[in-house]
C-alpha positions, 0 to 999 in steps of 0.5 A: 348616119345615126340617130339615137331617142331613149335607150335603155337598156337592162339587165334585170332590175339593173340600167345598163343606159338609161335614157341615152340620145345622140345623133352623129352625121356622116363622114363623122369622127365621134369619140365615145367616152366613159367609164368602166361600167358608163355602157358604152360597151352595150351600146355600142352592141344597141348600133351593132345590132348584137343586143336589143335595146330593151326601149328608146328609139334607134336607126342606122343609116335610115333603118330601126333596130328592131326591125331591120337588123340585117339591113343594118349589119350591111352597112357597119363594119364592127370591131369588138375590144378583143378583135373577131379572130381565128388563128388557124387561117392567113391574114387574107384568106380570112380576109377573105371570108368575111369578104364573102361572109359580107355579101362581097360579090366573089368577082370583088373580094381579092379587090377588096380585101387588098384594099383593106389591107392597103388601110391598114397597111397589113399588105405585107401579112398577107399569106402569114397566119394569123397565130404568129401576128402579134397582138398590135398586127392581130388590131390592125387584122380587127380592124381590115375585117370589119372595113372589108366590106367597104360600111357606111358605118364603122364602130371601133371599141377601143382599137389601140386596147392592149398595143404600145406607144408604137402601136398606138401612133400607127393605128391613129394614123389607120384611123385617121386616114378613114375619116371622109369616107367611112363614118366613126364611131371609136370609143377609148380609154386612151384620151391623148389619142382619142382627142388627135382623133376625133371629131368631137365627144359623147360621155357616158357616165351610169348609164346617161349621156353626161354631155356632148361636143367639141374639146372648146364646146365641153371646156367651156361647159365646165365654166373655162373658157380654156388656158392659154399660154404665155411667153414674156419677157420678165422676172416669173414673179412678178409677171403672176402676180400682176395677171393673178390681179386680172378677173377670170384668171382662174390659175398661173402656172410657170412653164419654163424660165429661160433667162429673163424669157417667162413661159406661163400657163393661165386658166380662165373663165374665158378667153383672156387674151386681150387682157391679158395682153393689155396689162403686160403691155402697159407693165411695159413687159415684152410679149413674146407669143399668146395663144390658145393651150390645147385643151387637155381631153383628159382633164374635162373628162375627169372634170365632167365623170369626178365633179369636183373631186378630178 
């Protein structure tokens, strides 16, 4: 769906993007991560044919952004960080207006609008003026305008920006519901939420792509097999002392102590579950549970962008 080769964008002598290359396959949901000023929004604007690249090649669904921008615009839905809505219109009027701008046949406009409203859970707001909507519903209307023409690719720049915790969860579920039907490229600073939506990630810093892959692949890139959680029967101090002696163990954190039940989180250089269980069993310590803990995207991101200072 997307092929980017050596993309650069300069503003005078300042390079917002420098030699970025990546591919995104049809149907993927990919997270685009980076600190403020890293080049995320600039890259999204090039993909959305809002900005022209200074150099490099960008292909979207087989079309070049510099030669065929109008063809690309037919195939994408773009939600910038501020929803492009008109306060004086009702939700239904606005979505119908956008659908017509996007080339939807007049006979299909009503059904396309109804489908977009259903996907974004705003059907009951169809006749409401946009000026009366909360920020969360305005974001949903912005998402609805991006998908009202049933595009192949959705580009979402900070879709959960400014939302409260309940609205963030609701927006997350809406985006998850789009998976498979659309290819989605989503930028967000709320890493805990984006980790529940995306298949893999692109990480940019200083205008350069510094890493890409799934959470597990990014964790392995940092030389860590990811955290392991163990529940066992015993006293915390002796269990921790025993496991710290194993080669490859980086750190051990006591999660919970409940009577004689101990819960530990172990950071290791590789997947040491077999070695950990063997050591505990040989020491006659009962093992209740051992599992890979959920990768924490926040920690991975901080280590990638800050290195040893994370």
